[in-house]
C-alpha positions in Angstrom: 89.7 -82.0 125.3 87.5 -84.9 126.2 83.7 -84.6 125.7 81.4 -84.3 128.7 79.5 -87.4 129.8 76.2 -87.5 127.9 74.2 -88.5 131.0 75.2 -88.5 134.6 73.2 -88.7 137.8 74.8 -87.8 141.1 73.3 -88.8 144.5 69.7 -88.4 143.4 66.7 -88.3 145.7 63.2 -88.1 144.2 60.1 -87.9 146.3 56.4 -87.1 145.6 55.0 -86.1 149.0 55.6 -89.1 151.2 56.3 -91.4 148.3 60.0 -92.0 147.8 61.0 -93.0 144.3 64.8 -92.8 144.3 67.2 -92.7 147.2 70.9 -91.6 146.8 71.1 -93.0 143.2 74.0 -92.4 140.9 74.9 -93.6 137.4 76.6 -92.5 134.2 76.1 -93.4 130.5 79.0 -92.8 128.2 79.0 -91.4 124.7 77.5 -93.9 122.2 76.5 -96.3 124.9 73.2 -98.1 125.3 71.6 -98.8 128.7 68.6 -101.0 129.2 66.5 -100.3 132.3 64.4 -103.1 133.7 62.2 -103.4 136.7 58.7 -104.2 138.0 55.8 -101.8 137.1 55.8 -98.8 139.3 59.4 -99.1 140.4 60.5 -95.7 139.0 61.9 -96.6 135.6 60.0 -94.0 133.7 60.8 -91.4 136.3 64.5 -92.0 135.5 63.8 -91.1 131.9 61.9 -88.0 132.9 64.8 -86.9 135.1 67.2 -87.4 132.2 65.0 -85.3 129.9 64.5 -82.5 132.5 60.7 -83.1 132.6 61.3 -83.9 136.3 63.8 -82.3 138.6 65.2 -84.3 141.5 64.3 -83.5 145.1 68.0 -83.3 145.7 71.2 -84.3 143.8 72.1 -83.5 140.2 71.2 -84.7 136.7 73.9 -83.6 134.2 73.5 -83.9 130.5 76.6 -83.2 128.5 78.2 -81.7 131.6 75.4 -79.3 132.4 73.0 -79.7 135.4 69.4 -79.3 134.4 68.5 -77.2 137.5 71.3 -74.8 136.8 70.0 -73.9 133.3 67.9 -70.9 132.3 64.6 -71.7 130.5 66.1 -70.8 127.1 69.1 -73.0 127.7 66.9 -75.8 128.9 64.7 -75.6 125.8 67.8 -75.5 123.5 69.4 -78.6 125.1 66.1 -80.5 124.9 66.3 -80.1 121.1 69.4 -82.3 121.3 67.5 -85.1 122.9 64.8 -87.3 121.5 62.1 -89.2 123.5 59.7 -91.9 122.6 56.9 -91.9 125.1 55.2 -95.1 126.3 52.0 -94.3 124.5 53.8 -92.7 121.5 52.1 -89.3 122.2 51.3 -88.9 118.5 49.0 -86.1 117.3 45.8 -87.8 116.2 44.8 -84.8 114.1 48.0 -84.8 112.0 49.1 -87.1 109.2 52.2 -89.3 109.7 54.4 -86.8 107.8 53.1 -83.9 109.8 53.8 -85.7 113.1 57.4 -86.1 112.1 57.6 -82.6 110.7 56.2 -81.0 113.9 59.5 -80.8 115.9 61.3 -79.6 112.8 58.9 -76.8 112.2 59.0 -75.9 115.9 62.7 -76.1 116.6 64.7 -76.0 113.4 65.6 -73.2 111.0 64.8 -75.4 107.9 62.7 -74.1 105.1 59.3 -75.8 104.6 60.6 -77.8 101.6 63.6 -78.9 103.7 61.3 -79.9 106.6 59.2 -82.1 104.2 62.3 -83.6 102.6 63.8 -84.6 106.0 60.4 -85.9 107.3 60.0 -88.0 104.2 63.6 -89.3 104.7 62.8 -90.4 108.3 59.6 -92.0 107.3 61.5 -94.0 104.7 64.1 -95.0 107.2 61.5 -96.5 109.6 59.6 -98.2 106.7 56.6 -95.8 106.6 57.1 -94.0 103.3 53.8 -95.5 102.1 52.0 -94.2 105.2 53.0 -90.5 104.5 49.5 -89.1 104.3 47.7 -91.5 106.7 46.5 -90.6 110.1 47.9 -92.4 113.2 44.5 -94.1 113.7 44.9 -95.7 110.2 48.1 -97.6 111.0 48.9 -100.5 113.2 50.4 -100.4 116.8 53.8 -101.4 115.5 53.7 -98.8 112.8 52.7 -96.2 115.4 55.9 -97.1 117.4 58.0 -96.6 114.2 56.3 -93.3 113.6 57.1 -92.2 117.2 60.7 -93.2 116.6 60.9 -91.2 113.4 59.5 -88.1 115.2 61.9 -88.6 118.2 64.9 -88.7 115.8 63.8 -85.9 113.5 66.1 -83.4 115.1 69.1 -85.8 114.9 69.5 -86.0 118.7 72.7 -87.5 120.2 70.7 -88.7 123.2 67.5 -90.7 122.7 65.2 -92.0 125.5 62.8 -94.8 124.8 60.0 -95.5 127.3 58.8 -99.1 126.8 59.1 -99.1 123.0 57.8 -102.6 122.6 54.9 -102.5 125.1 51.8 -104.3 123.7 53.6 -105.6 120.6 53.9 -109.2 119.5 57.4 -110.8 119.8 58.2 -110.6 116.1 57.2 -106.9 115.8 58.9 -106.0 119.1 62.2 -107.5 117.9 61.9 -105.5 114.6 61.3 -102.3 116.7 64.5 -103.0 118.7 66.4 -103.8 115.5 65.4 -100.5 114.2 66.3 -98.6 117.4 69.8 -100.2 117.3 70.2 -99.5 113.5 69.4 -95.9 114.0 71.6 -95.7 117.1 74.6 -96.9 115.1 73.8 -94.6 112.1 73.4 -91.5 114.3 76.1 -92.5 116.8 73.7 -91.8 119.6 73.6 -92.6 123.3 70.3 -94.4 124.2 68.4 -95.3 127.4 65.6 -97.8 126.9 63.0 -98.7 129.6 61.5 -102.1 129.1 59.8 -105.0 131.0 61.0 -107.5 128.5 64.2 -109.3 129.5 64.8 -110.6 126.0 64.6 -107.1 124.5 66.8 -105.7 127.2 69.5 -108.3 126.3 69.1 -107.4 122.6 69.5 -103.7 123.3 72.5 -103.5 125.6 75.2 -105.4 127.4 74.7 -102.9 130.3 71.6 -103.6 132.4 70.1 -101.5 135.2 67.3 -103.2 137.2 65.1 -101.1 139.5 63.3 -102.8 142.3 62.8 -100.1 144.9 64.3 -96.7 145.9 67.0 -98.5 147.8 67.5 -101.5 145.5 68.8 -100.5 142.1 71.4 -102.9 140.6 73.7 -102.3 137.6 75.3 -105.1 135.5 78.0 -104.5 133.0 77.5 -107.7 131.0 74.9 -110.2 130.1 76.9 -112.9 131.9 76.9 -110.8 135.1 73.2 -110.2 134.9 72.1 -113.7 134.0 74.4 -115.2 136.5 73.3 -113.0 139.4 72.5 -114.8 142.7 70.2 -112.1 143.9 66.7 -113.7 144.4 64.8 -110.7 143.0 66.9 -110.7 139.9 66.5 -114.5 139.4 62.7 -114.2 139.8 62.6 -111.3 137.3 64.7 -113.2 134.7 63.0 -116.6 135.1 59.3 -115.6 135.2 59.1 -114.5 131.5 61.4 -117.4 130.4 59.2 -119.9 132.2 56.0 -118.3 130.7 57.6 -118.6 127.2 58.6 -122.2 127.8 55.0 -123.1 128.9 53.6 -121.4 125.8 56.0 -123.5 123.6 54.9 -126.7 125.4 51.2 -125.8 124.9 51.6 -124.9 121.3 
């Protein structure tokens, strides 16, 4: 028996009052796949992740995760299925009053049946995997922005989810650090055999993450590309502008250096 599709959206509409965010949108992400979601600020990218996680429900249409529609689940089922998903929020959403290890341990203490010693051991293991073993007892305010991203990733993966959602994981980071963060995301994806969705405004990072690109311009203009060649060779004027703007900026920086 074949497994259910990890993420599938069917004829989605999403509105906030008079503001339409999505109109008749459908997509699917298969098991073990990566999808990079690009688009201008405010175009609805983060809303897509919130729909996938069940934090938002559509105005109409269906969001199915592993074959189950979010709006058909009872609260207990909804909570249980969310434990199988990990999410890195745009601002990391770390607990400032907790040490690094307690941030990672938090979902394990809340959702798992592990003993306290097992929670600590697993949390230490994830800190080591993201290169933060030395920061075990530090507070989030005592580590750099890139380290905070890595800490957020460790916490998102603590429950070994098979679906992981990343909201702009390289925002505000320098190019070298942002590349390292994406390398880490891909390494952990492979190790955990996870399905991942990554929202980003960085074309280079999107190409690093996935061959499959979704670019969101407006409720009625969402384009999907199955390969880098298809994306980079698009004749759509909006796509060309989105691709070329950051590349032109980088070229100018190189000339000025």
